[in-house]
DSSP file (Angstrom, degrees, kcal/mol; ACC not computed):
  #  RESIDUE AA STRUCTURE BP1 BP2  ACC     N-H-->O    O-->H-N    N-H-->O    O-->H-N    TCO  KAPPA ALPHA  PHI   PSI    X-CA   Y-CA   Z-CA
    1    1 A M     >        0   0    0      0, 0.0     4,-3.7     0, 0.0     5,-0.3   0.000 360.0 360.0 360.0 -47.7  -29.9   -8.9   -5.4
    2    2 A A  H  >  +     0   0    0      1,-0.2     4,-3.2     2,-0.2     5,-0.2   0.952 360.0  48.5 -68.8 -46.8  -31.2   -5.5   -5.6
    3    3 A A  H  > S+     0   0    0      2,-0.2     4,-1.8     1,-0.2    -1,-0.2   0.909 114.5  49.5 -64.6 -37.2  -34.6   -6.2   -4.1
    4    4 A L  H  > S+     0   0    0      2,-0.2     4,-3.1     1,-0.2     5,-0.3   0.959 112.0  46.1 -47.8 -61.6  -32.8   -8.0   -1.2
    5    5 A K  H  X S+     0   0    0     -4,-3.7     4,-2.7     1,-0.2    -2,-0.2   0.927 112.4  51.0 -58.2 -41.9  -30.4   -5.2   -0.7
    6    6 A S  H  X S+     0   0    0     -4,-3.2     4,-0.7    -5,-0.3    -1,-0.2   0.881 111.5  47.3 -61.5 -35.2  -33.1   -2.6   -0.8
    7    7 A R  H  < S+     0   0    0     -4,-1.8     3,-0.4    -5,-0.2     4,-0.4   0.903 115.5  43.8 -73.6 -37.9  -35.2   -4.5    1.8
    8    8 A M  H >X S+     0   0    0     -4,-3.1     3,-1.0     1,-0.2     4,-0.8   0.820 104.1  65.8 -74.9 -29.1  -32.3   -5.1    4.1
    9    9 A A  H 3< S+     0   0    0     -4,-2.7    -1,-0.2    -5,-0.3    -2,-0.2   0.722  84.8  75.8 -65.2 -20.0  -31.0   -1.4    3.7
   10   10 A V  T 3< S+     0   0    0     -4,-0.7    -1,-0.2    -3,-0.4    -2,-0.2   0.905 108.2  29.1 -58.5 -36.6  -34.2   -0.1    5.4
   11   11 A K  T <4 S-     0   0    0     -3,-1.0    -1,-0.2    -4,-0.4    -2,-0.2   0.509 126.8 -98.0 -91.9 -11.8  -32.9   -1.2    8.6
   12   12 A G     <  -     0   0    0     -4,-0.8     2,-0.3     1,-0.1    -3,-0.1   0.329  47.1-170.1  95.9 128.9  -29.2   -0.8    7.8
   13   13 A A        -     0   0    0     -4,-0.1     2,-0.2    -3,-0.0    -1,-0.1  -0.997  20.8-121.9-153.3 150.1  -27.2   -3.8    6.7
   14   14 A T     >  -     0   0    0     -2,-0.3     4,-1.7     1,-0.1     3,-0.2  -0.582  32.0-112.2 -90.7 158.2  -23.6   -4.6    6.1
   15   15 A S  H  > S+     0   0    0      1,-0.2     4,-2.8     2,-0.2     5,-0.2   0.900 117.4  53.2 -52.4 -46.3  -22.4   -5.9    2.7
   16   16 A E  H  > S+     0   0    0      1,-0.2     4,-2.5     2,-0.2    -1,-0.2   0.899 104.9  51.1 -65.2 -34.6  -21.6   -9.3    4.3
   17   17 A S  H  > S+     0   0    0      2,-0.2     4,-1.5    -3,-0.2    -1,-0.2   0.834 111.4  49.7 -74.4 -24.9  -25.0   -9.8    5.9
   18   18 A I  H  X S+     0   0    0     -4,-1.7     4,-2.0     2,-0.2    -2,-0.2   0.930 112.1  48.1 -63.8 -50.2  -26.7   -9.1    2.4
   19   19 A V  H  X S+     0   0    0     -4,-2.8     4,-2.9     1,-0.2     5,-0.2   0.906 110.9  51.5 -60.0 -43.6  -24.4  -11.5    0.7
   20   20 A N  H  X S+     0   0    0     -4,-2.5     4,-1.9     1,-0.2    -1,-0.2   0.876 111.0  46.6 -61.4 -39.3  -25.1  -14.1    3.3
   21   21 A E  H  X S+     0   0    0     -4,-1.5     4,-1.6     2,-0.2    -1,-0.2   0.787 110.6  52.1 -71.3 -28.5  -28.7  -13.7    3.0
   22   22 A F  H  X S+     0   0    0     -4,-2.0     4,-1.8     2,-0.2    -2,-0.2   0.943 110.8  49.6 -67.5 -47.5  -28.5  -13.9   -0.8
   23   23 A I  H  X S+     0   0    0     -4,-2.9     4,-0.7     1,-0.2    -2,-0.2   0.886 108.5  52.1 -51.0 -46.3  -26.5  -17.1   -0.5
   24   24 A K  H  < S+     0   0    0     -4,-1.9     3,-0.3    -5,-0.2    -1,-0.2   0.919 121.2  32.8 -57.6 -47.5  -29.1  -18.7    1.9
   25   25 A H  H  < S+     0   0    0     -4,-1.6    -1,-0.2     1,-0.2    -2,-0.2   0.525 129.1  31.5 -99.8  -6.5  -31.9  -18.0   -0.4
   26   26 A H  H  X  +     0   0    0     -4,-1.8     4,-2.1    -3,-0.1     3,-0.4   0.019  65.7 132.3-140.3  32.9  -30.3  -18.3   -3.9
   27   27 A G  H  X S+     0   0    0     -4,-0.7     4,-1.8    -3,-0.3     5,-0.2   0.883  75.4  56.3 -55.7 -38.9  -27.5  -20.9   -3.6
   28   28 A D  H  > S+     0   0    0      1,-0.2     4,-1.7     2,-0.2    -1,-0.2   0.902 107.1  47.1 -66.0 -35.3  -28.8  -22.7   -6.8
   29   29 A A  H  > S+     0   0    0     -3,-0.4     4,-2.2     1,-0.2    -1,-0.2   0.865 110.9  51.5 -67.2 -35.0  -28.5  -19.7   -8.9
   30   30 A I  H  < S+     0   0    0     -4,-2.1     4,-0.4     2,-0.2    -2,-0.2   0.853 106.7  55.1 -65.9 -34.2  -25.0  -19.0   -7.5
   31   31 A A  H >< S+     0   0    0     -4,-1.8     3,-0.7    -5,-0.2    -2,-0.2   0.892 109.4  48.5 -66.6 -43.8  -24.0  -22.7   -8.5
   32   32 A R  H 3< S+     0   0    0     -4,-1.7     4,-0.2     1,-0.2    -2,-0.2   0.925 117.0  39.4 -62.3 -45.4  -25.1  -22.0  -12.0
   33   33 A E  T 3X S+     0   0    0     -4,-2.2     4,-2.1     1,-0.2     3,-0.3   0.383  83.0 113.7 -86.0   6.8  -23.2  -18.7  -12.3
   34   34 A N  H <> S+     0   0    0     -3,-0.7     4,-3.1    -4,-0.4     5,-0.3   0.882  73.3  52.8 -52.2 -53.7  -20.0  -20.0  -10.3
   35   35 A P  H  > S+     0   0    0      0, 0.0     4,-2.0     0, 0.0    -1,-0.2   0.942 116.1  40.5 -55.0 -51.8  -17.6  -19.9  -13.3
   36   36 A E  H  > S+     0   0    0     -3,-0.3     4,-2.2    -4,-0.2    -2,-0.2   0.881 113.1  53.1 -59.4 -39.0  -18.6  -16.2  -14.0
   37   37 A L  H  X S+     0   0    0     -4,-2.1     4,-2.8     2,-0.2     5,-0.2   0.934 109.5  49.8 -58.0 -53.4  -18.7  -15.3  -10.3
   38   38 A I  H  X S+     0   0    0     -4,-3.1     4,-2.4     1,-0.2    -2,-0.2   0.879 111.1  50.6 -61.7 -37.3  -15.0  -16.7  -10.0
   39   39 A R  H  X S+     0   0    0     -4,-2.0     4,-2.6    -5,-0.3    -1,-0.2   0.948 109.9  48.9 -62.4 -48.8  -14.0  -14.6  -13.0
   40   40 A I  H  X S+     0   0    0     -4,-2.2     4,-2.1     1,-0.2    -2,-0.2   0.935 112.7  46.9 -57.8 -50.1  -15.4  -11.5  -11.5
   41   41 A A  H  X S+     0   0    0     -4,-2.8     4,-2.6     1,-0.2    -1,-0.2   0.879 112.3  50.5 -65.0 -37.4  -13.7  -12.1   -8.1
   42   42 A L  H  X S+     0   0    0     -4,-2.4     4,-2.4    -5,-0.2     5,-0.2   0.899 107.5  53.4 -75.1 -31.9  -10.3  -12.9   -9.8
   43   43 A M  H  X S+     0   0    0     -4,-2.6     4,-2.1     2,-0.2    -1,-0.2   0.917 111.0  48.4 -59.1 -42.5  -10.5   -9.7  -11.9
   44   44 A K  H  X S+     0   0    0     -4,-2.1     4,-1.2    -5,-0.2    -2,-0.2   0.941 109.5  51.2 -62.2 -44.1  -11.1   -7.8   -8.6
   45   45 A I  H >X S+     0   0    0     -4,-2.6     4,-2.0     1,-0.2     3,-0.8   0.938 108.5  51.0 -54.9 -47.2   -8.2   -9.5   -7.0
   46   46 A V  H 3< S+     0   0    0     -4,-2.4    -1,-0.2     1,-0.3    -2,-0.2   0.882 104.5  59.3 -64.0 -34.7   -5.8   -8.6   -9.9
   47   47 A Q  H 3< S+     0   0    0     -4,-2.1    -1,-0.3    -5,-0.2    -2,-0.2   0.877 113.7  35.6 -63.2 -31.0   -6.9   -5.1   -9.7
   48   48 A N  H X< S+     0   0    0     -4,-1.2     3,-1.4    -3,-0.8    -2,-0.2   0.691  91.3 104.2 -99.2 -13.9   -5.7   -4.9   -6.1
   49   49 A V  T 3< S+     0   0    0     -4,-2.0    24,-0.0     1,-0.2     0, 0.0  -0.448  88.5  21.9 -64.1 136.4   -2.6   -7.2   -6.3
   50   50 A G  T 3  S+     0   0    0     -2,-0.1    22,-1.0     1,-0.1    23,-0.9   0.256  83.0 118.7  90.3 -14.6    0.5   -5.0   -6.3
   51   51 A K    <   +     0   0    0     -3,-1.4    -2,-0.1    20,-0.2     3,-0.1   0.676  44.3 114.8 -60.5 -19.1   -1.1   -1.9   -4.7
   52   52 A A  S    S-     0   0    0     -4,-0.2    20,-1.5     1,-0.1    21,-0.2  -0.217  75.6-108.7 -55.3 144.8    1.4   -2.3   -1.9
   53   53 A L  B     -A   71   0A   0     18,-0.2    18,-0.3     1,-0.1    -1,-0.1  -0.391  38.7 -92.5 -75.9 152.9    3.8    0.6   -1.7
   54   54 A A  S    S+     0   0    0     16,-3.5    -1,-0.1    14,-0.2    16,-0.1  -0.242  73.3 112.8 -51.8 145.6    7.3    0.1   -2.7
   55   55 A G  S    S-     0   0    0      9,-0.2     9,-0.1    -3,-0.1     2,-0.1  -0.900  71.6 -38.0 163.6 169.4    9.6   -0.8    0.2
   56   56 A P        -     0   0    0      0, 0.0     6,-0.2     0, 0.0     3,-0.1  -0.320  37.5-167.8 -52.4 123.2   11.7   -3.8    1.4
   57   57 A T  S    S-     0   0    0      4,-0.5     2,-0.3     1,-0.2     5,-0.1   0.696  75.5  -5.0 -90.6 -19.5   10.1   -7.0    0.7
   58   58 A S  S    S-     0   0    0      3,-1.0    -1,-0.2    -3,-0.0     5,-0.1  -0.968  77.4 -98.5-156.6 175.2   12.6   -8.8    3.0
   59   59 A S  S    S+     0   0    0     -2,-0.3     3,-0.1     1,-0.2    -1,-0.0   0.610 122.6  44.4 -77.4  -7.3   15.7   -8.0    4.9
   60   60 A V  S    S+     0   0    0      1,-0.1     2,-0.5     2,-0.0    -1,-0.2   0.838 106.2  61.5 -96.6 -45.3   17.8   -9.3    2.1
   61   61 A Q        -     0   0    0      1,-0.0    -3,-1.0     0, 0.0     2,-0.6  -0.680  70.0-153.3 -84.6 124.3   16.1   -7.7   -0.9
   62   62 A I        -     0   0    0     -2,-0.5     2,-0.1    -6,-0.2    -3,-0.1  -0.906  19.8-128.2 -99.1 127.3   16.0   -4.0   -1.1
   63   63 A E    >   -     0   0    0     -2,-0.6     3,-1.1    -5,-0.1     2,-0.2  -0.395  22.9-113.7 -70.1 138.5   13.0   -2.7   -3.1
   64   64 A M  T 3  S+     0   0    0      1,-0.2    -9,-0.2    -9,-0.1    -1,-0.1  -0.575 101.6  17.2 -72.0 144.3   13.8   -0.2   -5.8
   65   65 A F  T >  S+     0   0    0     -2,-0.2     3,-2.6   -11,-0.1     5,-0.3   0.693  77.9 153.2  61.9  23.9   12.3    3.2   -5.0
   66   66 A A  T <   +     0   0    0     -3,-1.1    -2,-0.1     1,-0.3    -1,-0.1   0.731  64.6  59.2 -58.4 -17.8   11.9    2.3   -1.4
   67   67 A E  T 3  S+     0   0    0    -12,-0.1     2,-0.4     2,-0.1    -1,-0.3   0.566  95.0  81.3 -84.4 -12.0   12.1    6.0   -0.3
   68   68 A Y  S <  S-     0   0    0     -3,-2.6     2,-2.0     2,-0.1   -14,-0.2  -0.807  79.8-132.5-102.3 140.7    9.1    6.9   -2.4
   69   69 A G        +     0   0    0     -2,-0.4     2,-0.3   -16,-0.1    -3,-0.1  -0.441  64.5 123.1 -87.1  62.2    5.5    6.4   -1.4
   70   70 A I        -     0   0    0     -2,-2.0   -16,-3.5    -5,-0.3    -2,-0.1  -0.871  63.5-102.6-123.8 160.8    4.5    4.8   -4.6
   71   71 A E  B     -A   53   0A   0     -2,-0.3   -18,-0.2   -18,-0.3    17,-0.2  -0.367  21.4-129.6 -74.8 163.3    2.9    1.6   -5.7
   72   72 A R  S    S+     0   0    0    -20,-1.5    16,-2.2   -22,-1.0    17,-0.4   0.805  95.0  29.5 -74.6 -33.2    5.0   -1.2   -7.2
   73   73 A M  E     -B   87   0B   0    -23,-0.9     2,-0.3    14,-0.3    14,-0.2  -0.944  68.6-171.9-127.1 144.6    2.4   -1.5  -10.1
   74   74 A V  E     -B   86   0B   0     12,-2.4    12,-2.9    -2,-0.3     2,-0.6  -0.841  27.3-116.7-129.0 164.7    0.2    1.1  -11.8
   75   75 A M  E     -B   85   0B   0     -2,-0.3     2,-0.3    10,-0.2    10,-0.2  -0.951  39.2-176.4-109.2 122.7   -2.6    1.0  -14.3
   76   76 A I  E     -B   84   0B   0      8,-2.9     8,-2.3    -2,-0.6     2,-0.7  -0.746  30.7-118.3-112.5 163.5   -1.6    2.9  -17.4
   77   77 A T  E     -B   83   0B   0     -2,-0.3     6,-0.2     6,-0.2     5,-0.1  -0.921  33.7-143.3 -99.3 110.5   -3.4    3.7  -20.5
   78   78 A A    >   -     0   0    0      4,-3.3     3,-1.9    -2,-0.7     0, 0.0  -0.174  30.0 -99.4 -65.4 166.6   -1.5    2.1  -23.6
   79   79 A A  T 3  S+     0   0    0      1,-0.3    -1,-0.1     2,-0.1    -2,-0.0   0.699 126.9  55.0 -57.9 -24.5   -1.2    3.9  -26.9
   80   80 A N  T 3  S-     0   0    0      2,-0.1    -1,-0.3     0, 0.0    -2,-0.1   0.209 123.2-107.2 -99.6  16.2   -4.0    1.8  -28.3
   81   81 A G  S <  S+     0   0    0     -3,-1.9     2,-0.2     1,-0.3    -2,-0.1   0.385  74.2 138.8  76.8  -0.7   -6.2    2.9  -25.2
   82   82 A E        -     0   0    0     -5,-0.1    -4,-3.3     1,-0.0     2,-0.4  -0.511  55.6-124.3 -71.2 134.7   -6.1   -0.3  -23.5
   83   83 A K  E     -B   77   0B   0     -2,-0.2     2,-0.4    -6,-0.2    -6,-0.2  -0.721  37.1-177.9 -83.2 133.6   -5.7   -0.3  -19.6
   84   84 A Q  E     -B   76   0B   0     -8,-2.3    -8,-2.9    -2,-0.4     2,-0.3  -0.994  28.9-127.1-133.5 138.7   -2.6   -2.3  -18.6
   85   85 A H  E     +B   75   0B   0     -2,-0.4     2,-0.4   -10,-0.2   -10,-0.2  -0.600  40.1 174.7 -68.9 131.4   -1.0   -3.2  -15.3
   86   86 A R  E     -B   74   0B   0    -12,-2.9   -12,-2.4    -2,-0.3     2,-0.4  -0.998  33.4-114.5-146.6 149.4    2.6   -2.3  -15.4
   87   87 A K  E >   -B   73   0B   0     -2,-0.4     3,-1.6   -14,-0.2     4,-0.4  -0.662  25.7-130.5 -79.8 133.0    5.6   -2.2  -13.0
   88   88 A V  G >  S+     0   0    0    -16,-2.2     3,-1.4    -2,-0.4    -1,-0.1   0.811 107.0  57.5 -48.3 -40.7    6.8    1.1  -12.2
   89   89 A E  G 3  S+     0   0    0    -17,-0.4    -1,-0.3     1,-0.3   -16,-0.1   0.811 106.6  51.5 -51.3 -36.7   10.4    0.1  -13.0
   90   90 A R  G <  S+     0   0    0     -3,-1.6    -1,-0.3     2,-0.1     2,-0.2   0.478  87.2 104.2 -91.4  -3.5    9.4   -1.0  -16.5
   91   91 A L  S <  S-     0   0    0     -3,-1.4     2,-0.1    -4,-0.4    -5,-0.0  -0.611  70.6-127.1 -78.5 142.6    7.6    2.3  -17.4
   92   92 A T     >  -     0   0    0     -2,-0.2     4,-2.6     1,-0.1     5,-0.2  -0.437  27.8-109.6 -70.3 160.4    9.2    4.7  -19.8
   93   93 A V  H  > S+     0   0    0      1,-0.2     4,-1.9     2,-0.2     5,-0.1   0.801 120.7  53.6 -66.6 -24.9    9.5    8.2  -18.5
   94   94 A M  H  > S+     0   0    0      2,-0.2     4,-2.6     1,-0.1    -1,-0.2   0.920 108.7  47.7 -67.3 -42.7    7.0    9.3  -21.0
   95   95 A E  H  > S+     0   0    0      2,-0.2     4,-2.2     1,-0.2    -2,-0.2   0.874 111.9  51.3 -64.8 -40.8    4.5    6.6  -19.9
   96   96 A A  H  X S+     0   0    0     -4,-2.6     4,-2.3     2,-0.2    -1,-0.2   0.922 109.4  50.5 -67.2 -39.8    5.1    7.6  -16.2
   97   97 A R  H  X S+     0   0    0     -4,-1.9     4,-2.9     1,-0.2    -2,-0.2   0.941 111.4  49.1 -53.6 -48.9    4.5   11.3  -17.2
   98   98 A A  H  X S+     0   0    0     -4,-2.6     4,-2.6     1,-0.2    -2,-0.2   0.895 106.1  54.7 -58.0 -39.6    1.3   10.2  -18.9
   99   99 A F  H  X S+     0   0    0     -4,-2.2     4,-1.8     2,-0.2    -1,-0.2   0.878 111.4  46.8 -63.8 -44.2    0.2    8.3  -15.8
  100  100 A I  H  X S+     0   0    0     -4,-2.3     4,-0.8     1,-0.2    -1,-0.2   0.951 111.3  49.3 -63.1 -42.9    0.7   11.5  -13.7
  101  101 A E  H >X S+     0   0    0     -4,-2.9     3,-1.0     1,-0.2     4,-0.9   0.903 108.8  55.7 -64.6 -42.9   -1.2   13.7  -16.2
  102  102 A D  H >< S+     0   0    0     -4,-2.6     3,-0.5     1,-0.3    -1,-0.2   0.924 112.6  41.2 -61.6 -38.3   -4.1   11.1  -16.3
  103  103 A H  H 3< S+     0   0    0     -4,-1.8    -1,-0.3     1,-0.2    -2,-0.2   0.535 109.2  59.1 -89.5  -2.5   -4.5   11.3  -12.6
  104  104 A M  H << S+     0   0    0     -3,-1.0    -1,-0.2    -4,-0.8    -2,-0.2   0.591  77.7 110.4 -88.9 -15.7   -4.1   15.2  -12.4
  105  105 A K  S << S-     0   0    0     -4,-0.9    -3,-0.0    -3,-0.5    -4,-0.0  -0.312  82.6-103.9 -67.9 141.7   -7.0   15.8  -14.6
  106  106 A P        -     0   0    0      0, 0.0     2,-1.5     0, 0.0     3,-0.3  -0.338  26.6-120.8 -63.5 147.5   -9.9   17.4  -12.6
  107  107 A K        +     0   0    0      1,-0.2     3,-0.1    -3,-0.1    -2,-0.0  -0.636  55.9 150.4 -85.3  71.2  -12.6   14.9  -11.9
  108  108 A S        +     0   0    0     -2,-1.5     2,-1.1     1,-0.2    -1,-0.2   0.703  55.3  71.4 -76.1 -23.9  -15.2   16.9  -13.8
  109  109 A R        -     0   0    0     -3,-0.3    -1,-0.2     0, 0.0     3,-0.1  -0.711  68.2-173.2-103.8  88.9  -17.2   14.0  -14.7
  110  110 A L        -     0   0    0     -2,-1.1     2,-0.1     1,-0.1    -2,-0.0  -0.413  41.6 -91.1 -69.2 146.8  -18.9   12.6  -11.6
  111  111 A P    >>  -     0   0    0      0, 0.0     4,-2.1     0, 0.0     3,-1.1  -0.373  38.8-112.8 -59.5 142.2  -20.7    9.4  -12.1
  112  112 A S  H 3> S+     0   0    0      1,-0.3     4,-3.2     2,-0.2     5,-0.2   0.857 115.9  56.0 -46.0 -49.5  -24.3    9.9  -13.1
  113  113 A P  H 3> S+     0   0    0      0, 0.0     4,-2.2     0, 0.0    -1,-0.3   0.854 108.1  49.7 -54.5 -36.1  -25.7    8.5   -9.8
  114  114 A V  H <> S+     0   0    0     -3,-1.1     4,-2.8     2,-0.2     5,-0.2   0.947 110.5  51.0 -66.5 -50.4  -23.6   11.1   -7.8
  115  115 A K  H  X S+     0   0    0     -4,-2.1     4,-2.6     1,-0.2     5,-0.2   0.951 112.5  45.7 -52.1 -50.8  -24.8   13.9  -10.0
  116  116 A E  H  X S+     0   0    0     -4,-3.2     4,-2.4     1,-0.2    -1,-0.2   0.900 110.4  51.6 -61.8 -41.9  -28.3   12.8   -9.5
  117  117 A M  H  X S+     0   0    0     -4,-2.2     4,-2.5     1,-0.2     5,-0.2   0.910 110.8  49.6 -56.6 -44.8  -28.0   12.4   -5.8
  118  118 A T  H  X S+     0   0    0     -4,-2.8     4,-2.2     1,-0.2    -1,-0.2   0.926 110.6  50.5 -67.2 -38.0  -26.5   15.9   -5.5
  119  119 A R  H  X S+     0   0    0     -4,-2.6     4,-1.8    -5,-0.2    -2,-0.2   0.889 111.2  48.5 -58.3 -40.9  -29.4   17.2   -7.6
  120  120 A L  H  X S+     0   0    0     -4,-2.4     4,-2.3     2,-0.2    -2,-0.2   0.923 113.6  47.1 -63.5 -44.3  -32.0   15.5   -5.3
  121  121 A L  H  X S+     0   0    0     -4,-2.5     4,-1.7     1,-0.2    -2,-0.2   0.821 110.1  51.2 -66.2 -34.1  -30.3   16.8   -2.2
  122  122 A D  H  < S+     0   0    0     -4,-2.2    -1,-0.2    -5,-0.2    -2,-0.2   0.896 113.3  48.6 -73.3 -32.8  -30.1   20.4   -3.7
  123  123 A T  H  < S+     0   0    0     -4,-1.8    -2,-0.2    -5,-0.2    -1,-0.2   0.908 120.0  32.8 -71.9 -41.8  -33.9   20.1   -4.4
  124  124 A I  H >< S+     0   0    0     -4,-2.3     3,-2.0     1,-0.2     4,-0.3   0.598  89.4  95.2 -98.3  -8.6  -35.0   18.8   -1.1
  125  125 A E  G >< S+     0   0    0     -4,-1.7     3,-2.2     1,-0.3    -1,-0.2   0.858  79.7  61.1 -45.5 -47.8  -32.6   20.6    1.3
  126  126 A P  G 3  S+     0   0    0      0, 0.0    -1,-0.3     0, 0.0    -2,-0.1   0.749 100.1  55.7 -54.9 -24.6  -35.0   23.3    1.9
  127  127 A Y  G <  S+     0   0    0     -3,-2.0     2,-0.2    -4,-0.1    -2,-0.2   0.407  78.6 119.2 -91.4   1.0  -37.4   20.9    3.4
  128  128 A K    <   -     0   0    0     -3,-2.2     3,-0.1    -4,-0.3     7,-0.0  -0.528  40.0-172.8 -69.6 127.6  -35.0   19.5    6.0
  129  129 A V  S    S-     0   0    0      1,-0.3     2,-0.3    -2,-0.2    -1,-0.1   0.885  70.1  -7.5 -86.2 -42.1  -36.2   20.0    9.6
  130  130 A T  S >  S-     0   0    0      4,-0.1     3,-1.8     0, 0.0    -1,-0.3  -0.848  77.6 -96.2-141.3 169.5  -33.1   18.8   11.3
  131  131 A D  T 3  S+     0   0    0      1,-0.3    -3,-0.0    -2,-0.3     0, 0.0   0.662 125.2  57.8 -62.7 -17.5  -29.8   17.1   10.4
  132  132 A R  T 3  S+     0   0    0      2,-0.0    -1,-0.3    -4,-0.0     2,-0.0   0.469  77.3 121.4 -92.5  -3.0  -31.5   13.9   11.3
  133  133 A S    <   -     0   0    0     -3,-1.8     2,-0.1     1,-0.1    -5,-0.1  -0.373  62.4-128.8 -65.4 142.8  -34.3   14.4    8.7
  134  134 A T     >  -     0   0    0      1,-0.1     4,-1.8    -2,-0.0     5,-0.2  -0.402  14.1-113.4 -89.7 166.8  -34.3   11.6    6.2
  135  135 A V  H  > S+     0   0    0      2,-0.2     4,-2.7     1,-0.2     5,-0.1   0.948 118.6  53.4 -52.1 -54.7  -34.3   11.9    2.3
  136  136 A G  H  > S+     0   0    0      1,-0.2     4,-2.0     2,-0.2    -1,-0.2   0.887 106.9  46.9 -50.0 -52.7  -37.7   10.4    2.4
  137  137 A E  H  > S+     0   0    0      1,-0.2     4,-1.4     2,-0.2    -1,-0.2   0.832 112.0  50.1 -69.4 -32.9  -39.2   12.8    4.8
  138  138 A C  H  X S+     0   0    0     -4,-1.8     4,-2.7     2,-0.2    -1,-0.2   0.871 109.9  55.2 -70.2 -36.9  -37.8   15.9    3.0
  139  139 A W  H  X S+     0   0    0     -4,-2.7     4,-2.8     1,-0.2    -2,-0.2   0.870 106.6  47.7 -56.4 -44.5  -39.2   14.3   -0.3
  140  140 A K  H  X S+     0   0    0     -4,-2.0     4,-2.6     2,-0.2    -1,-0.2   0.856 112.4  48.7 -72.3 -33.3  -42.6   14.1    1.1
  141  141 A K  H  X S+     0   0    0     -4,-1.4     4,-2.1     2,-0.2    -2,-0.2   0.918 112.3  50.9 -69.5 -41.4  -42.5   17.7    2.4
  142  142 A Y  H ><>S+     0   0    0     -4,-2.7     5,-1.5     2,-0.2     3,-0.7   0.996 113.7  42.8 -53.2 -65.8  -41.2   18.9   -1.1
  143  143 A R  H ><5S+     0   0    0     -4,-2.8     3,-1.9     1,-0.2     5,-0.2   0.903 114.2  53.6 -57.9 -40.7  -44.0   17.1   -3.0
  144  144 A K  H 3<5S+     0   0    0     -4,-2.6    -1,-0.2     1,-0.3    -2,-0.2   0.828 101.5  57.6 -58.2 -36.0  -46.6   18.4   -0.3
  145  145 A A  T <<5S-     0   0    0     -4,-2.1    -1,-0.3    -3,-0.7    -2,-0.2   0.377 116.0-118.1 -77.2   6.9  -45.5   21.8   -0.8
  146  146 A G  T < 5S+     0   0    0     -3,-1.9    -3,-0.2    -4,-0.3    -2,-0.1   0.610  81.3 122.3  73.7  14.0  -46.4   21.5   -4.6
  147  147 A A      <       0   0    0     -5,-1.5    -4,-0.2     1,-0.2    -5,-0.1   0.703 360.0 360.0 -82.5 -18.9  -42.8   22.1   -5.6
  148  148 A G              0   0    0     -6,-0.4    -1,-0.2    -5,-0.2    -5,-0.1   0.369 360.0 360.0-134.6 360.0  -42.5   18.7   -7.5
């Protein structure tokens, strides 16, 4: 998948076109891995179910907290450290406060690839000719300058 994505990304490719190409060339591998792929897909779906904001679900039923722009369910960290999906109405006030606290923490820990991309750009930025210069062009100039 990585090689295919890399090859297709040279010219620019959508996720859908990469997936379609992968299916076209590796249908047999997908068939062997189908149970695990279904599990992964279902886990992704579960993560997104319930992200709808609270509000009326029908003209008859009035949703609790409809005047607040909050999701019906949130992911909290339980006392044992396990991540759990919970309905907002079932949270204790203490759990709700902990949820807020978790989400207000500064994001000081960027994912490593983001840190490394930042470091790369900081290194090659002086070698940029225009805003349309590519990372590869800048890298070659950086290397040619003997800086790397």
